[in-house]
C-alpha positions in Angstrom: -29.6 -8.1 45.5 -29.1 -6.7 49.0 -27.9 -3.2 49.4 -24.6 -2.7 51.2 -24.2 0.3 53.4 -21.3 1.6 55.5 -22.2 1.9 59.2 -22.7 5.5 60.4 -20.7 6.6 63.3 -23.9 6.9 65.3 -25.4 3.6 64.3 -26.0 1.2 67.3 -24.0 -1.9 68.0 -25.8 -5.2 68.0 -24.5 -8.3 69.7 -25.4 -11.8 68.6 -27.1 -13.8 71.4 -25.6 -17.0 70.1 -21.9 -16.4 69.2 -21.3 -12.9 70.7 -20.3 -11.2 67.4 -20.8 -7.5 67.5 -22.1 -5.7 64.4 -22.6 -1.9 63.9 -25.7 -1.0 61.7 -28.9 0.9 61.8 -30.9 -2.3 62.4 -29.8 -5.8 63.5 -29.1 -8.2 60.7 -31.5 -11.0 59.8 -28.7 -13.5 60.1 -25.5 -13.3 62.0 -22.6 -12.7 59.7 -20.4 -14.9 61.9 -22.5 -18.0 62.9 -24.9 -17.7 60.0 -27.9 -18.3 62.3 -31.2 -16.3 62.8 -30.2 -15.1 66.3 -31.6 -12.6 68.8 -29.5 -9.4 68.7 -29.1 -7.2 71.7 -28.4 -3.5 71.4 -25.1 -3.1 73.3 -24.4 0.6 72.3 -23.1 2.7 75.1 -25.5 5.6 75.8 -23.8 7.0 78.9 -20.6 9.0 79.3 -19.2 6.6 81.9 -18.6 3.9 79.2 -17.5 6.3 76.4 -20.9 7.5 75.1 -22.6 7.0 71.8 -20.5 5.3 69.2 -18.9 2.8 71.6 -19.8 -0.7 72.8 -20.9 -0.9 76.4 -18.5 -3.4 78.0 -21.1 -4.1 80.8 -23.4 -5.8 78.3 
């Protein structure tokens, strides 16, 4: 049985390369919770103050 965890406020955001769903977790999921596919996930966390800093999704990505 898979362990369920609550995302931490500093966990990165991951965006599905297929459907665009954004998920916050320490590591990207194996399968997208939205499209149920094995997708490439891109880290879209904002790391700079101009887009809100850590804990926000970078709208440029």
